N, C-alpha and C positions, 0 to 999 in steps of 0.2 A: 539158799536151802537146796540140798540135793535130794532127789527122789530115788529110792531104792526099790527096784522092781523085784518082786518075790513070786514064788509059786503060790497059787491059790491054796488056802487052808480053810478047814471047816471050823467055825467058831460058834459058841452058844449065842443065841439071839439076845440073851440078857447082857452080853458083853458089849453090845453096840449102844452107843449114845446117839439118839436121834435128834441131834441139835437143830438140824435144818428142816425137819418135817413140816414146820409151819410155812415154809416157802413153796411147797409143792402145790400145783393146781390139779384138782381131781378131774380126770378124763375117763369116765366110766367105760366108754366103748373101747378105748385103748387098753384099759385094765382088763376087760373081759378077753380081749385078743391075747394079751400077754399070759393071762391065766390059762387059756386053752393051749397055748404053745408050751408052757411049762408042764402042764399035765401030759402033753403028748411026747415032748422031747426031753424034759428035765430042764434045769436051769443051765443054759448054754454060756451065758456071760455072768461072771461073778460080780458081786457088788464091790464097790471101791470104798475103802476106809483109810483113815490116817490114825496113827497112834498118838494119843495125847494123855499124859498124866495117868498112865496105867489102864486107859480105856481105848476103845476103838470108836472113832467118830465116823459115822456113816456119811459119805460124801455123795456117792451115786448108787442108786439101786433101791430107792424108797418104794417104788411100785413092786419090784421083785420081792422085796421083804414082805 
C-alpha cells in the first residue's frame, strides 16, 4: 500500500468516522493544555485521516477534534 501525502484540506466534522475513539485514554490535564494552545495559536497540526468507502477514518487527532 502506498501513502499519498496531500496538502491539508478543511472537511466537515460529520464526514469523519471516529472508528478508533474507544481506544483513546482520557488525560484531562493534557486536553486542557491542548485546548489552551489551540485557543491561543489555532490548530497547528492537522488531524490525520485515511479514505475508506467514501468516508474519512480519523487515525490521529481525536483530542484535537
